[in-house]
DRENRO-34470 format. One record per residue (C-alpha): x, y, z. Coordinates in steps of 0.05 Angstrom, whole numbers, plus 32768, in hexadecimal, padded with zeros to 4 digits. Layout:
<nodes>
XYZ;...
</nodes>
This chain:
<nodes>
83EA7F917E16;83C17F8E7E56;83947F537E66;835C7F617E98;834F7F257EC4;83087F1D7EDF;831C7F137F28;83587F177F55;83637ED87F7D;83667EE47FC8;834E7F2C7FC3;83117F3D7FEC;82DB7F677FCC;82D27FAB7FEC;829B7FDA7FD8;82C380197FE8;8301800A7FBF;831C7FE87F82;83587FBA7F8A;83827FB07F4C;83BC7F807F43;83E67F7B7F04;84287F5D7EF1;84597F487EBD;84A17F337EB6;84A07F167EFD;84897F567F1D;84477F647F3E;84277FA77F4B;83EA7FB77F75;83C17FF47F85;837D800D7F9C;835080447F82;835F808D7F8D;833580937FCC;835680587FEF;83A180627FE6;83CD80878018;83D280D38010;841E80CC8008;841280A67FC8;83E080D97FAD;840F81077F8A;83EB81377F5A;842E814C7F3D;843F81047F26;841F80FE7EE2;840780BD7EC4;841880A27E80;83D780BD7E65;83D881027E87;83D881267E44;839C80FF7E2C;8375810C7E6C;838781567E69;836C815A7E21;832B81387E37;832481687E73;832F81A47E45;82FB818A7E14;82C581797E48;82D481AB7E7E;82CB81737EB1;82FD81577EE3;831381127ECE;833E80DD7EF0;837F80BB7EDB;83A980F87EC9;83D480F67F08;83E380C67F40;83B580EB7F70;837680DF7F48;838A80A17F20;836180637F28;838280227F3E;838780057EF8;83AE80417EDE;83D980447F1C;83ED7FFB7F13;840180077ECA;842880457EE1;844D801D7F17;84617FE97EE3;8478801F7EB4;84A080427EEA;84C280007EFB;84D57FF57EB2;84AB7FB67EAD;84787FC97E78;849D7FD77E37;84917FA07E04;846F7F737E37;842A7F587E44;840A7F677E87;83D07F457EAA;83A47F6E7ED7;836C7F597F06;833A7F887F27;83107F797F64;82DF7FA27F8C;82BF7FC97F53;82B77FC37F09;82E97FE77EDC;82CA802B7ED1;82BD804D7E8E;82F8807C7E97;832880427EA3;830E80167E6B;832880487E39;836480607E61;8380801A7E6F;8387800C7E25;83A8804F7E17;83D880497E53;83EB80037E3E;83FE801B7DF8;842680587E0F;8467803A7E27;848180237DE3;
</nodes>
């Protein structure tokens, strides 16, 4: 289960990017939105936990959508993916805070699905 916290302490608000911090089991993960992270971390070949769901939505709508891979994933999905890759998400609760922008419509749905995937 993911808990979205209303504000990250000590995180400045920036209009050009979203800063997301999440953690559980003593680990903390942070990221920024897809336009603000380093190119080296923008790997389109590294799929997210919800890549199949995003691909299905793209096929149905014919529109490009975020969160299918680590190049276009928003910060919230990237934080969940980092926790999953580190083995910290299975069977655990995770708190997440977002600063800079509101959680977008894509992520509101995708966060819940990504959080349920790692059973």
